[in-house]
C-alpha positions in Angstrom: 31.7 -40.0 -43.2 33.0 -43.7 -42.3 34.8 -44.2 -38.9 37.4 -46.8 -39.2 40.1 -48.5 -36.8 43.3 -50.0 -38.1 45.4 -52.8 -36.6 48.4 -50.5 -36.2 46.0 -48.8 -33.9 45.2 -51.5 -31.4 48.4 -52.9 -31.6 50.0 -49.6 -30.5 47.3 -49.3 -27.8 47.8 -52.4 -26.1 51.9 -50.9 -25.2 50.5 -48.2 -23.4 50.0 -48.8 -19.4 46.2 -49.0 -17.9 46.0 -45.4 -17.5 47.4 -44.4 -21.1 45.2 -46.9 -22.6 41.9 -45.1 -20.7 43.0 -41.7 -21.8 43.4 -42.6 -25.5 40.1 -44.3 -25.7 38.2 -41.8 -24.3 39.5 -39.5 -27.0 38.7 -42.5 -29.8 34.9 -41.9 -28.1 35.2 -38.3 -28.5 36.3 -38.8 -32.2 33.8 -41.2 -33.2 30.7 -38.8 -31.6 32.1 -35.6 -33.7 35.5 -36.0 -35.6 35.4 -32.0 -36.4 34.3 -31.2 -32.7 36.1 -27.6 -31.5 37.3 -29.1 -27.8 39.5 -31.6 -29.8 43.0 -30.3 -30.0 44.5 -31.3 -33.4 46.4 -30.2 -36.4 47.8 -31.8 -39.1 51.3 -33.1 -39.7 53.0 -31.1 -42.3 56.4 -32.7 -42.3 55.3 -36.1 -43.3 54.4 -38.1 -46.7 51.0 -38.3 -46.2 49.0 -34.8 -45.6 45.6 -36.2 -44.2 47.6 -37.0 -41.3 46.4 -35.6 -38.1 47.8 -35.6 -34.2 45.0 -35.5 -31.6 45.8 -34.3 -27.8 45.3 -36.9 -25.4 47.3 -35.6 -22.6 50.3 -33.4 -22.3 52.7 -36.0 -24.2 50.1 -38.7 -25.6 49.0 -38.3 -29.0 46.6 -40.2 -31.4 47.3 -40.4 -35.0 44.3 -39.9 -37.4 44.1 -40.4 -41.0 41.2 -37.7 -42.0 39.9 -37.4 -45.4 36.6 -36.1 -46.8 34.6 -39.4 -46.4 36.5 -41.4 -43.9 38.6 -40.9 -40.6 40.8 -44.0 -39.4 42.4 -44.2 -35.9 45.7 -45.2 -36.8 48.2 -45.1 -34.0 49.0 -43.9 -30.4 52.1 -43.2 -28.4 53.9 -40.4 -26.9 54.6 -37.3 -28.9 57.8 -37.9 -30.7 57.3 -41.7 -31.4 53.9 -40.9 -32.7 55.5 -38.4 -34.8 57.7 -40.3 -36.0 55.4 -43.0 -36.9 53.1 -40.9 -38.8 56.3 -39.2 -40.7 57.6 -42.3 -42.0 53.9 -43.6 -43.5 51.1 -42.7 -46.0 47.8 -44.3 -46.5 47.0 -45.1 -49.9 45.1 -47.4 -52.4 47.5 -50.1 -53.9 47.1 -49.5 -57.8 47.3 -53.1 -58.7 45.1 -54.7 -56.0 43.2 -51.9 -55.2 43.3 -52.9 -51.5 44.0 -49.9 -48.6 47.4 -50.3 -47.4 49.3 -48.3 -44.8 52.9 -48.0 -46.5 56.0 -47.5 -44.6 58.0 -45.0 -46.4 60.9 -47.1 -47.7 64.6 -46.1 -46.1 67.2 -47.9 -48.0 68.4 -51.0 -47.1 72.3 -51.6 -48.2 72.6 -54.8 -49.4 75.6 -56.5 -50.8 76.4 -57.7 -54.3 76.3 -61.3 -54.9 76.2 -63.5 -57.7 73.1 -63.6 -60.0 70.8 -66.8 -60.1 72.6 -67.6 -63.7 76.0 -67.7 -61.9 78.7 -70.5 -63.7 79.0 -71.3 -59.8 77.8 -74.8 -59.0 77.6 -74.2 -55.2 76.7 -70.5 -55.0 77.4 -69.0 -52.1 74.6 -67.7 -49.3 73.5 -64.4 -50.1 71.3 -64.9 -53.3 68.8 -63.0 -54.3 65.2 -64.7 -53.6 63.2 -63.0 -55.9 65.6 -61.6 -58.7 63.5 -63.2 -61.2 60.1 -61.7 -60.5 59.1 -58.5 -63.0 57.9 -55.6 -60.7 54.1 -55.7 -62.1 54.5 -59.3 -60.5 55.5 -58.3 -57.0 53.1 -55.5 -57.2 50.2 -58.0 -58.6 51.2 -59.6 -55.1 50.8 -56.2 -53.0 54.2 -55.1 -52.7 54.1 -51.4 -52.6 55.8 -49.7 -55.8 58.7 -48.2 -53.3 59.8 -51.7 -51.9 60.1 -53.6 -55.3 63.9 -53.2 -55.8 64.2 -53.8 -51.9 62.4 -57.1 -52.5 64.2 -58.0 -55.3 67.5 -57.2 -53.4 66.5 -59.7 -50.8 68.5 -63.2 -49.8 67.7 -65.8 -47.2 69.7 -63.8 -45.0 68.0 -60.5 -45.0 64.2 -61.7 -46.2 62.9 -60.8 -42.7 64.6 -57.7 -42.6 62.6 -56.8 -45.5 59.1 -58.4 -45.3 58.4 -57.2 -42.0 57.7 -53.3 -43.9 55.4 -54.8 -46.1 51.7 -55.6 -46.1 50.7 -58.7 -44.5 49.3 -60.0 -48.1 52.6 -59.4 -49.7 54.5 -61.1 -46.7 52.6 -64.2 -46.7 52.7 -64.3 -50.6 56.5 -63.7 -50.4 57.0 -66.4 -48.1 55.5 -68.9 -50.2 57.5 -68.3 -52.6 60.8 -68.2 -50.7 60.2 -72.1 -49.6 59.0 -72.9 -53.3 55.5 -72.9 -52.7 52.9 -71.4 -55.4 51.0 -68.9 -53.9 47.4 -68.6 -53.7 45.5 -65.3 -55.4 42.8 -64.3 -53.1 40.2 -61.9 -53.4 38.2 -60.5 -56.1 39.1 -60.6 -59.9 38.5 -56.9 -60.5 38.9 -54.3 -57.4 36.5 -53.2 -55.6 35.6 -49.6 -55.9 36.1 -49.0 -52.2 39.6 -50.0 -51.1 38.7 -50.6 -47.8 36.1 -53.5 -48.9 39.2 -55.5 -50.5 39.4 -58.7 -48.6 42.8 -58.1 -47.7 42.5 -54.4 -46.5 39.2 -55.8 -44.3 42.4 -57.8 -42.0 43.6 -54.4 -41.3 41.2 -51.7 -40.9 37.5 -52.3 -39.7 34.6 -50.3 -40.2 32.9 -49.0 -36.9 29.5 -48.9 -36.7 28.3 -48.3 -33.5 29.8 -47.0 -30.1 29.6 -50.8 -28.8 31.5 -51.9 -31.8 34.4 -49.3 -30.6 34.5 -49.8 -27.2 34.9 -54.1 -27.7 37.6 -53.3 -30.1 39.5 -50.9 -27.5 38.5 -53.1 -24.4 40.6 -56.1 -26.0 43.4 -54.3 -27.8 45.3 -57.8 -28.1 43.1 -59.8 -29.2 42.8 -58.4 -32.7 41.5 -61.3 -33.9 38.2 -60.3 -32.8 38.3 -57.7 -35.6 40.8 -58.6 -38.1 40.3 -61.8 -39.7 42.5 -63.2 -42.7 40.6 -63.3 -46.2 41.0 -67.4 -46.1 39.8 -67.6 -42.5 36.5 -65.0 -43.1 35.8 -67.4 -46.4 35.6 -70.6 -44.4 33.9 -68.6 -41.8 31.0 -67.5 -43.6 31.4 -70.5 -46.7 27.7 -71.9 -47.3 28.8 -75.8 -47.1 25.6 -77.7 -47.5 26.6 -80.3 -45.1 29.2 -80.7 -42.2 32.4 -79.0 -43.0 36.1 -79.5 -41.3 39.2 -77.0 -41.2 42.4 -78.3 -40.6 46.5 -77.0 -40.6 48.8 -77.5 -38.7 49.9 -76.0 -34.7 49.2 -71.9 -35.1 47.3 -71.6 -38.1 44.4 -70.1 -36.3 41.8 -73.3 -36.4 40.4 -72.3 -33.2 40.1 -68.7 -34.3 37.7 -69.9 -37.3 36.0 -72.2 -35.1 34.8 -69.3 -32.6 34.1 -67.0 -35.7 32.3 -69.9 -37.1 29.9 -70.4 -34.1 29.2 -66.2 -33.9 28.6 -66.3 -36.9 26.0 -69.1 -37.4 24.1 -67.3 -34.3 24.0 -63.9 -36.0 23.4 -65.4 -39.5 20.5 -67.9 -38.3 18.5 -65.9 -36.1 17.0 -67.7 -33.2 18.9 -70.8 -33.1 21.5 -72.5 -30.7 24.7 -73.5 -31.4 27.1 -75.2 -29.0 30.8 -74.6 -29.2 33.0 -77.6 -27.7 36.0 -79.4 -27.3 37.4 -82.1 -25.7 38.4 -80.9 -22.5 36.8 -78.4 -19.5 40.0 -76.2 -19.6 39.8 -76.0 -23.3 36.6 -74.9 -23.1 36.8 -72.5 -20.8 39.6 -70.7 -22.7 37.2 -70.8 -25.8 34.6 -69.1 -23.7 36.9 -66.4 -22.4 37.4 -65.7 -26.0 34.1 -65.9 -27.0 33.1 -63.1 -24.4 35.7 -60.6 -26.2 33.8 -61.7 -29.5 30.4 -61.3 -28.4 30.8 -58.4 -26.0 27.4 -56.0 -25.8 25.5 -58.7 -27.7 24.4 -60.3 -24.8 21.4 -62.3 -26.7 24.1 -63.6 -29.3 26.3 -65.1 -26.2 23.3 -66.5 -24.4 22.6 -68.7 -27.8 25.9 -69.9 -28.0 26.7 -72.9 -25.2 30.1 -73.7 -24.8 30.9 -76.4 -23.2 33.4 -79.9 -23.1 31.6 -82.4 -25.2 31.7 -84.8 -22.5 30.5 -82.0 -19.8 27.6 -81.3 -22.2 26.8 -84.7 -22.6 26.8 -85.1 -18.8 24.2 -82.6 -18.4 22.1 -83.9 -21.0 21.9 -87.4 -19.9 21.1 -86.1 -16.5 18.4 -84.1 -17.3 16.8 -86.7 -19.7 17.6 -89.8 -18.0 19.5 -88.8 -14.3 23.1 -88.5 -13.4 25.3 -91.4 -15.1 27.4 -93.4 -12.9 31.3 -93.5 -14.9 33.0 -96.7 -14.4 36.6 -96.3 -13.3 39.3 -97.8 -15.5 40.1 -100.1 -12.8 37.0 -101.9 -12.6 37.0 -102.4 -16.3 40.5 -103.8 -16.5 39.6 -105.8 -13.2 36.2 -107.6 -15.1 38.3 -108.1 -18.4 41.4 -109.6 -16.7 38.6 -112.1 -14.4 36.7 -112.9 -17.5 39.9 -113.6 -19.8 41.2 -116.2 -17.1 37.8 -117.7 -17.3 37.6 -118.2 -20.4 41.1 -119.8 -20.0 42.8 -116.4 -22.8 46.2 -115.6 -22.1 45.7 -111.9 -23.6 47.7 -109.3 -21.6 45.5 -106.7 -19.6 46.6 -103.5 -21.7 45.4 -105.8 -25.0 42.3 -106.4 -23.5 41.4 -102.8 -22.2 42.6 -101.2 -26.0 40.1 -104.0 -27.5 37.5 -103.0 -25.2 38.1 -99.0 -25.2 38.8 -98.7 -29.4 36.7 -101.5 -30.6 33.6 -102.9 -28.4 33.0 -100.1 -26.5 33.9 -97.3 -29.2 31.2 -98.8 -31.7 28.7 -100.0 -28.8 28.9 -103.7 -30.2 26.3 -105.6 -28.8 26.5 -108.8 -30.4 28.6 -111.5 -31.4 27.9 -111.1 -35.2 28.4 -107.4 -34.7 32.0 -108.1 -33.3 32.8 -110.5 -36.0 32.3 -107.9 -39.0 33.3 -104.7 -37.1 36.6 -103.1 -38.6 39.2 -103.0 -36.0 40.9 -99.9 -37.3 44.3 -99.1 -35.5 44.5 -102.4 -33.7 47.7 -103.6 -35.6 46.7 -107.6 -34.0 45.1 -109.3 -36.4 42.1 -111.9 -35.3 40.3 -114.4 -36.8 36.7 -115.5 -36.5 37.2 -118.2 -33.5 39.5 -115.7 -32.2 36.8 -113.0 -32.0 34.7 -115.5 -30.8 37.0 -116.6 -27.7 37.6 -112.6 -26.9 33.1 -111.7 -27.2 32.4 -114.0 -24.3 35.2 -111.8 -22.2 33.9 -108.6 -23.4 30.3 -109.4 -23.3 30.8 -110.4 -19.4 32.9 -107.1 -18.9 29.7 -105.3 -20.0 27.3 -107.6 -18.0 29.8 -106.9 -14.7 29.3 -102.9 -15.6 25.6 -103.1 -15.7 25.3 -105.1 -12.5 27.0 -102.4 -10.8 24.8 -99.8 -12.3 28.1 -98.3 -14.1 28.3 -97.1 -17.4 31.1 -95.5 -20.0 31.4 -92.3 -22.3 30.6 -94.1 -25.4 27.5 -95.3 -23.6 26.1 -92.4 -22.4 26.8 -91.0 -26.1 24.8 -93.7 -28.0 22.0 -93.9 -25.3 21.2 -90.1 -26.2 21.7 -90.5 -29.8 19.3 -93.2 -29.9 17.3 -90.4 -27.7 17.7 -87.9 -30.3 16.9 -90.5 -33.2 13.9 -91.6 -32.0 12.2 -88.3 -30.3 13.4 -86.0 -33.6 14.1 -83.4 -30.7 17.7 -82.0 -30.2 19.0 -79.1 -27.8 21.1 -77.4 -30.4 20.8 -77.0 -34.1 24.4 -76.5 -34.5 27.8 -77.9 -33.4 31.4 -76.4 -33.7 34.1 -78.5 -32.4 37.6 -77.4 -31.6 40.2 -80.4 -31.5 38.2 -82.6 -33.6 41.0 -85.1 -34.5 40.4 -86.7 -30.9 36.8 -87.5 -31.3 35.8 -91.2 -31.3 33.5 -92.9 -33.0 30.4 -92.4 -30.5 31.0 -89.0 -29.9 30.9 -88.5 -33.9 27.6 -90.1 -34.2 26.2 -88.2 -31.3 27.1 -84.8 -33.3 26.1 -86.7 -36.2 22.5 -86.9 -34.8 22.7 -83.8 -32.6 22.8 -81.4 -35.4 21.2 -83.3 -38.2 18.2 -80.5 -38.8 20.5 -78.4 -40.4 22.7 -79.3 -43.2 25.2 -77.1 -41.9 25.1 -78.3 -38.8 28.5 -79.3 -37.9 31.7 -77.4 -38.5 35.1 -79.2 -37.2 38.3 -77.9 -36.5 41.6 -80.2 -36.0 45.1 -81.1 -36.9 45.8 -84.9 -37.6 49.1 -84.2 -36.2 48.0 -83.7 -32.8 45.6 -86.7 -32.5 46.9 -88.4 -29.3 44.1 -89.7 -27.5 41.9 -91.5 -30.3 42.7 -94.4 -32.4 41.7 -93.7 -36.1 38.4 -94.1 -37.5 36.3 -93.6 -40.2 34.6 -90.5 -39.6 31.8 -91.5 -42.8 31.4 -94.8 -41.2 29.9 -92.9 -38.0 27.7 -90.5 -39.7 29.9 -87.6 -40.7 31.2 -87.2 -44.0 33.0 -84.2 -44.9 34.7 -84.8 -48.1 34.3 -82.0 -50.4 34.1 -79.4 -47.5 37.5 -79.8 -45.7 40.1 -77.1 -46.1 43.4 -76.7 -45.1 44.9 -73.5 -43.2 48.4 -73.2 -44.4 49.6 -69.5 -42.8 51.1 -69.7 -39.0 50.4 -66.5 -37.2 51.2 -67.9 -33.9 54.7 -69.8 -34.2 58.1 -68.7 -35.6 59.4 -69.6 -38.5 62.2 -71.6 -36.9 60.1 -73.3 -34.2 57.5 -74.6 -36.5 60.0 -75.5 -39.1 61.7 -77.7 -36.5 58.5 -79.4 -35.0 57.0 -80.3 -38.3 60.4 -82.5 -38.5 58.5 -84.8 -36.2 55.7 -85.5 -38.3 55.5 -86.7 -42.2 54.9 -84.2 -44.5 51.3 -85.5 -45.2 49.1 -87.6 -42.8 45.9 -89.0 -44.3 42.7 -90.0 -42.4 40.7 -93.3 -43.2 38.4 -91.5 -45.5 41.1 -90.6 -47.9 41.4 -86.8 -46.8 44.9 -85.5 -45.9 46.3 -82.7 -43.8 49.2 -81.5 -45.9 52.3 -79.5 -44.0 54.1 -78.7 -47.0 53.5 -75.4 -47.8 52.5 -74.3 -44.1 54.7 -71.2 -43.6 55.3 -68.6 -40.6 54.7 -64.9 -40.9 57.4 -64.0 -38.4 61.0 -65.3 -37.8 62.6 -65.9 -34.0 65.8 -67.6 -32.8 66.6 -71.3 -33.3 65.1 -73.2 -31.1 67.5 -75.0 -28.4 68.0 -78.6 -28.6 70.3 -79.8 -25.8 71.3 -83.0 -23.8 72.8 -83.2 -20.3 74.8 -85.8 -18.2 72.3 -85.6 -15.5 68.9 -84.1 -14.5 70.8 -81.5 -11.9 72.8 -79.9 -15.3 69.7 -80.2 -17.2 67.4 -78.1 -14.4 70.3 -75.7 -13.6 70.7 -74.9 -17.7 66.6 -74.4 -17.9 66.6 -72.5 -15.2 69.1 -70.0 -16.3 67.3 -70.0 -19.8 64.4 -69.1 -18.0 65.9 -66.3 -15.9 67.1 -64.9 -19.1 63.8 -64.5 -20.8 62.3 -63.0 -17.5 65.7 -60.4 -17.7 64.3 -60.1 -21.3 60.5 -58.8 -19.9 59.0 -62.2 -20.3 56.3 -62.5 -17.8 56.1 -65.7 -16.0 52.6 -66.2 -17.1 54.1 -66.4 -20.6 56.6 -69.2 -19.8 55.8 -72.7 -19.4 57.7 -75.9 -18.5 56.3 -79.5 -20.3 57.3 -83.2 -19.5 55.8 -86.1 -20.8 54.3 -87.5 -17.7 53.6 -86.8 -13.9 56.9 -88.8 -13.5 58.9 -86.2 -14.6 56.9 -83.3 -13.0 59.4 -82.9 -10.0 62.2 -81.6 -12.6 60.1 -78.8 -13.5 58.9 -78.1 -10.2 62.6 -77.7 -9.6 63.3 -75.7 -12.2 60.7 -73.0 -10.7 61.9 -73.8 -7.1 65.4 -72.6 -8.4 64.1 -69.1 -10.1 62.1 -68.3 -7.3 59.0 -68.1 -9.1 55.6 -69.5 -8.2 54.0 -72.1 -10.5 50.9 -73.1 -11.6 50.7 -77.1 -12.8 48.3 -77.6 -15.6 45.3 -79.8 -15.3 42.0 -80.5 -17.1 40.6 -77.2 -15.6 43.3 -75.1 -15.1 45.2 -73.7 -18.0 46.9 -70.1 -17.1 47.3 -68.1 -14.1 48.7 -64.5 -14.0 52.3 -64.0 -12.2 53.3 -67.8 -12.5 55.1 -70.3 -14.9 52.7 -72.8 -16.0 54.1 -76.3 -15.7 52.2 -79.3 -16.5 52.4 -82.9 -18.8 52.1 -82.8 -22.8 48.7 -84.0 -22.5 47.6 -80.7 -20.6 49.2 -78.6 -22.7 47.2 -79.1 -25.5 45.5 -76.0 -27.0 47.5 -73.4 -24.9 50.1 -70.9 -26.4 53.1 -69.5 -24.6 55.5 -67.0 -25.6 58.4 -69.5 -24.5 58.5 -73.0 -23.7 61.0 -75.4 -22.3 60.2 -79.2 -23.1 62.7 -81.0 -20.5 63.3 -84.5 -19.0 63.0 -86.0 -22.8 65.3 -89.3 -21.7 65.3 -92.5 -23.5 62.5 -94.4 -22.4 60.4 -91.7 -21.3 59.8 -90.3 -25.0 58.8 -92.6 -26.1 57.0 -93.7 -22.9 58.8 -97.5 -22.0 55.9 -98.2 -20.0 53.7 -98.2 -23.7 56.3 -99.9 -25.5 56.4 -102.9 -22.7 52.7 -103.2 -23.1 52.5 -103.9 -26.7 52.1 -107.7 -27.6 52.4 -107.0 -31.0 55.4 -105.6 -33.0 52.8 -103.8 -35.6 51.5 -102.0 -32.7 54.8 -100.5 -31.9 53.8 -98.0 -34.9 51.0 -96.3 -33.3 52.9 -96.0 -30.2 55.4 -94.1 -31.7 53.4 -92.1 -33.7 51.2 -90.7 -30.8 54.6 -90.2 -29.0 56.0 -88.0 -31.9 52.4 -86.4 -31.7 52.7 -85.7 -28.1 56.5 -83.8 -28.4 55.0 -82.1 -31.5 51.8 -80.9 -29.5 54.5 -79.8 -26.6 56.9 -78.1 -29.2 54.5 -75.7 -30.8 52.8 -74.3 -27.9 56.0 -72.1 -27.8 55.2 -68.7 -30.0 58.9 -67.1 -29.8 61.4 -69.4 -27.8 61.8 -73.1 -27.5 63.9 -75.1 -25.2 63.9 -79.0 -25.9 66.0 -81.1 -23.3 66.9 -84.5 -21.6 69.3 -86.3 -20.0 71.7 -88.7 -22.0 71.1 -90.9 -23.1 68.2 -88.7 -24.7 65.1 -89.4 -26.9 65.9 -90.4 -30.2 63.1 -87.9 -31.1 65.6 -84.7 -30.3 67.7 -85.7 -33.2 64.8 -85.0 -35.9 64.3 -81.3 -34.2 68.0 -80.6 -35.4 
């Protein structure tokens, strides 16, 4: 007999108290051991729509809802007596007649929708309320996974009632209808013919999971809020388990599950390839720690698997490897590099600004590890808008070379040097500490890091897997991955379903970016066609006459959230840079709540509001986010604009500043407040 668990069960379990959860888990383990054990107090529910629902007594008031047939037992729901019974009475478990996927179908209660003109009306400006799917026939809607009982309600849905209807439908139907509503052609995913087992259908596997051991059940019950550890979307599962035959990349806008795919890919590789080692990495220690916490959930009760997946920031991994092979690297402070460049330029009689010299060193000479004049004369200066002729490069090379000599004299090195030295060592020795590398937030890799990764995992065709979003690139200039030894052409996929951010927040944030962004190798990230699977309030975008007025308004907004039941750790206050942090601190002080300041080491603390700059918010998520102090000359940052020596370079400044606001805004799942003091940032108008 198959023993299964539904996502509705894990969701309901997470809403119970810790003591109630413990009691439900105990009963679940008893059911797995023997669903027919005489000690279990259970009876069939006779007044529901499905005769196979049973109630199992957990305590005097707690009930576990079970669906039981001759060949399967499904944990479906858990709640207090009356609520549990009402849930079961309104549902039935059935195999969809067209798709073949098992579905928990909510019994439809009639939704009254006012009559509105049909789409063929002669009115040139039809009123709101036009039906979105009235042109689709029943067989078409059912082919999308809509249950037969809900076809009429779907055909009556308007833009105003869409989310009222689709929240009652299975997820595959929700996603398809959302795509149709925004004018996109939905993808048809799944087998051409329904499988014999309705639970084996890809759409069913995202909501039902076959439990094969007590350890697997314990993992699912121990972390009920982390549903992604068990229930993967079919598109995500296909990317995780695909045989790529080379380096691969998954992209997608914020909230589409790229990190989830990366986590599962690391676990999949460790399982599929036996006694191999996998590096799961990202750009910061704080994000690496967050990845490690999630990986611990995925690999609970599998210590050998966890042991073979190393989770570390990429610089941390390189630092440890360099220390092991050559000793600890002494990384040069930025101030030393600046001083060496300025002094060398003065000695050569060059008038370039310090910012130009630093960027030329960081983005060209050091990034590509240029060691000779000939190499510097031919290296592409991608992302550097100021054009340099051969004679200008010759003059500049003397400055760059003297900077490198000065670092060597002082026993200093750069991160690019570290990666290059490790790359050369692995190329010569043929040895690597890992067979596979999975990289999250890959859009912020530099050339030296890319070359290092290409060499690190060269022993396996599928050795490299990247997850990232070009729209969130804020740390690195664009460069050719192919030139750095990483070619993902033909193995690049885009996720388009947003599970984290509401439709309203996602739509507003997407206005900050172009509909598509293309990298240097011609691969594009298309934002068009991305949809969120849930709705929420519209973001608040406001400007104020003074910082004091803004602080009071944001504090009132946060207090309102807490009054609605939001926990402090579910809320973040984000600003552009350190100079604006005092406003965020003032908000926390005004509402009397402790605050944790984000850093490259800290991301969350319980019972405290998070506050920090946009760079440190990257990769995090909160139920509610206030992005404040978005004033003119703050966003885009005036200090960056003033360092630009060529008007063409302004484009890159404005692009990355927009990316920063996009990153900050998309940290919010449900509620977003964006504000500034007049005159406010010109970017705020794009959010409206």
